[in-house]
C-alpha positions as CSV (number, residue, x, y, z in Angstrom):
1,M,85.9,77.1,113.4
2,D,84.0,75.1,110.7
3,L,85.5,73.4,107.7
4,E,84.1,75.9,105.3
5,K,85.8,78.8,107.1
6,K,89.1,76.9,107.2
7,S,89.0,76.4,103.5
8,S,87.8,80.0,102.6
9,S,89.9,81.7,100.0
10,N,92.1,84.7,100.6
11,V,89.8,86.7,98.4
12,M,86.8,85.7,100.4
13,R,88.6,86.6,103.7
14,A,89.6,90.0,102.3
15,A,86.1,90.7,101.2
16,E,84.7,89.7,104.6
17,I,87.2,92.1,106.3
18,L,86.2,95.0,104.1
19,M,82.5,94.3,104.8
20,A,83.1,94.1,108.6
21,L,85.1,97.3,108.6
22,G,82.4,99.0,106.5
23,D,79.9,98.2,109.2
24,A,82.1,99.2,112.1
25,N,82.0,102.5,114.0
26,P,84.6,105.2,113.3
27,P,87.2,103.9,115.8
28,G,87.5,100.7,113.7
29,L,88.0,97.1,114.8
30,T,91.1,95.4,116.3
31,L,92.7,92.3,114.9
32,S,90.9,90.3,117.7
33,D,87.6,91.9,116.8
34,L,88.0,90.9,113.2
35,A,89.1,87.4,113.9
36,T,86.1,86.9,116.2
37,R,83.6,88.4,113.7
38,L,85.0,86.3,110.8
39,D,85.5,83.2,113.0
40,D,89.0,83.0,111.6
41,A,92.6,82.7,112.8
42,K,94.3,85.9,113.8
43,S,97.4,85.0,111.7
44,A,95.3,84.6,108.6
45,V,93.3,87.8,109.2
46,H,96.6,89.7,109.9
47,R,98.1,88.6,106.6
48,A,95.0,89.8,104.8
49,L,95.1,93.1,106.6
50,V,98.7,93.6,105.6
51,A,97.9,92.9,102.0
52,L,94.9,95.2,102.0
53,S,96.9,98.0,103.6
54,Q,99.5,97.9,100.9
55,F,96.8,99.0,98.4
56,G,95.3,101.6,100.8
57,L,92.1,99.6,101.2
58,V,92.5,99.5,105.0
59,E,94.5,101.6,107.5
60,Q,95.2,101.7,111.2
61,T,93.4,104.2,113.3
62,G,94.6,106.4,116.1
63,R,93.4,103.7,118.5
64,R,96.4,101.4,118.7
65,G,95.9,98.1,116.9
66,A,92.5,99.0,115.3
67,Y,91.8,99.1,111.6
68,R,89.3,101.0,109.4
69,L,88.6,101.3,105.7
70,G,91.4,103.2,103.9
71,P,91.4,106.0,101.3
72,G,91.8,103.5,98.5
73,I,88.2,102.3,99.0
74,Y,86.9,105.8,98.5
75,A,89.1,106.4,95.5
76,L,87.7,103.2,93.9
77,A,84.2,104.2,94.7
78,N,84.6,107.6,93.1
79,K,85.8,105.9,89.9
80,S,82.6,103.9,89.6
81,H,80.9,106.0,86.9
82,S,77.8,103.9,86.8
83,I,77.2,104.6,90.5
84,N,78.1,108.2,90.3
85,D,75.9,108.6,87.3
86,M,73.0,107.0,89.0
87,V,73.3,109.3,92.1
88,N,73.7,112.4,90.0
89,F,70.7,111.4,87.9
90,F,68.3,110.7,90.7
91,R,69.5,113.4,93.3
92,P,67.4,116.2,91.8
93,S,64.4,113.9,92.0
94,L,65.1,113.0,95.6
95,I,65.5,116.6,96.6
96,A,62.3,117.6,94.8
97,I,60.3,114.7,96.2
98,S,61.3,115.5,99.8
99,A,60.7,119.2,99.3
100,E,57.2,118.7,97.9
101,T,56.1,115.9,100.3
102,G,58.0,116.8,103.4
103,L,59.1,113.1,103.6
104,S,62.7,111.8,103.7
105,S,63.5,109.9,100.5
106,Y,66.3,107.3,99.9
107,L,68.0,105.8,96.8
108,M,68.6,102.1,97.4
109,V,70.6,99.8,95.2
110,R,71.6,96.1,95.4
111,S,75.0,95.2,96.9
112,G,75.3,91.4,97.0
113,L,72.6,90.1,99.4
114,D,71.9,93.6,100.7
115,S,70.4,96.8,99.7
116,V,72.7,99.9,100.3
117,C,71.8,103.5,100.5
118,L,73.5,105.6,97.8
119,D,71.9,108.9,98.5
120,F,69.0,110.5,100.4
121,A,67.2,113.8,101.0
122,L,65.8,114.7,104.4
123,G,62.2,115.8,104.8
124,T,60.6,117.8,107.6
125,S,58.9,114.7,109.1
126,P,61.1,113.4,112.0
127,I,60.9,109.7,111.1
128,Q,64.1,107.6,111.7
129,A,65.1,105.1,109.0
130,L,66.2,101.5,109.7
131,F,69.8,102.5,108.8
132,E,72.0,105.6,109.1
133,G,72.5,107.6,105.9
134,I,74.6,106.9,102.9
135,G,76.3,103.5,103.0
136,G,73.6,102.1,105.3
137,R,72.8,98.5,104.6
138,L,69.9,96.1,105.0
139,P,69.3,92.5,103.9
140,L,67.5,92.7,100.5
141,G,63.8,92.8,101.3
142,V,64.0,94.1,104.8
143,G,63.6,97.7,103.5
144,L,61.0,98.3,100.8
145,G,63.7,99.9,98.6
146,G,65.2,96.4,98.6
147,V,61.8,94.9,97.7
148,C,61.9,97.1,94.6
149,V,65.3,95.7,93.7
150,L,64.1,92.1,94.2
151,A,61.0,92.7,92.0
152,Q,63.3,93.8,89.2
153,M,65.4,90.6,89.3
154,D,64.7,87.3,87.5
155,A,62.7,84.8,89.5
156,G,65.5,82.3,90.0
157,A,68.0,84.9,91.4
158,R,65.3,86.4,93.6
159,D,64.2,83.1,95.1
160,K,67.8,82.2,95.9
161,I,68.3,85.5,97.7
162,L,65.1,85.0,99.7
163,E,66.3,81.5,100.7
164,I,69.8,82.7,101.7
165,N,68.5,85.7,103.7
166,A,65.8,83.7,105.5
167,D,67.7,83.6,108.9
168,R,68.5,87.3,108.5
169,Y,64.9,88.2,107.9
170,R,63.9,86.6,111.2
171,Q,66.2,89.0,113.0
172,W,64.2,91.9,111.5
173,H,60.8,90.2,112.2
174,V,60.1,89.9,108.4
175,T,59.1,86.8,106.5
176,A,59.8,85.8,102.9
177,E,56.1,85.4,102.4
178,T,55.6,89.1,103.3
179,I,58.3,90.2,100.9
180,V,56.7,88.0,98.1
181,A,53.3,89.6,98.7
182,E,54.9,93.1,98.5
183,I,56.6,92.2,95.3
184,A,53.2,91.2,93.9
185,M,51.8,94.5,95.0
186,L,54.6,96.4,93.3
187,K,54.1,94.5,90.0
188,R,50.4,95.2,90.2
189,D,50.4,98.9,91.3
190,G,53.8,100.1,90.3
191,Y,54.6,100.9,94.0
192,V,54.6,99.1,97.3
193,V,53.5,100.2,100.8
194,G,54.5,98.2,103.9
195,S,55.6,98.4,107.5
196,R,58.7,97.2,109.4
197,K,59.6,97.1,113.1
198,N,62.4,99.2,114.6
199,S,63.4,100.2,118.1
200,N,60.7,102.9,118.2
201,G,57.9,100.6,116.9
202,D,56.5,100.3,113.4
203,L,58.0,102.1,110.4
204,K,55.9,102.6,107.3
205,T,57.4,103.1,103.8
206,I,56.3,103.7,100.3
207,A,58.7,102.6,97.6
208,F,59.1,102.8,93.8
209,P,61.4,101.3,91.3
210,A,64.2,103.8,90.5
211,E,63.7,104.2,86.8
212,K,62.6,106.8,84.3
213,A,61.0,105.8,81.0
214,G,63.5,106.0,78.1
215,A,66.2,107.6,80.4
216,Y,67.4,105.4,83.2
217,N,66.6,101.9,84.3
218,S,68.4,100.1,87.1
219,Q,68.0,97.5,89.9
220,A,67.4,100.2,92.5
221,G,64.5,101.7,94.5
222,I,63.4,105.0,95.9
223,S,61.7,104.7,99.3
224,L,59.9,107.4,101.4
225,L,59.3,107.2,105.1
226,V,55.6,108.0,105.9
227,P,53.6,108.4,109.1
228,N,52.0,105.2,110.3
229,E,48.5,106.8,110.4
230,I,48.6,107.8,106.7
231,D,45.3,107.2,105.0
232,P,44.6,105.9,101.5
233,A,43.9,109.3,100.1
234,E,47.1,110.7,101.4
235,T,49.0,107.7,100.1
236,A,47.5,108.2,96.6
237,A,48.5,111.9,96.7
238,I,52.1,111.0,97.6
239,V,52.2,108.3,94.9
240,G,51.0,110.9,92.3
241,K,53.6,113.4,93.3
242,V,56.5,110.9,93.2
243,R,55.4,109.5,89.8
244,N,55.7,113.1,88.4
245,Y,59.4,112.9,89.0
246,L,59.9,109.4,87.7
247,K,58.2,109.8,84.3
């Protein structure tokens, strides 16, 4: 265990536990699992779990000794009017975009160093995203929805995130240079097109800042999964259709 971990605050430990449980499968994680993931002492992790459970933020699952996120998390999430308002505002656009284009569309927003999916609408095209549904997370910039978020941030904050996420980008076969070039494309054209690698090969995406003139502006992006063989004319047609719903 490194010195930084030994000296981490109780708040940091609790936050790391919640993030780990949020990424876990439905059966949850045991105390040993959590201690290993956090590189922390079991006794310290257990104290944090007890405190979190008192507020309903974590709970034990049917699997003896395992923990998962508790109902308190969802109660807090549903009280976040800004998030709910954003989802409700853009949901009709997502549905309409996917219905007209046949492509799956995703509303992505910043969550710390990641982008997280708040909502999506499935299209008829069977293309698998890099994450699974609402709550799915990617390091900011791995998905093109996250590139849109980075493009809307001030340069200093954006550069710091690119620096911190550098090791994580390598795991996804993405470079900071690629992300910077995509940000430049977005600022020039108002949208960005790019590819990422997944288990099935390359995944191509078109993404737009999630904003409507005079109505809603946020550090969020709307991304669409498109066929790899899409040509420029088809891309232009999709861009035109999406822009009709973001005016």
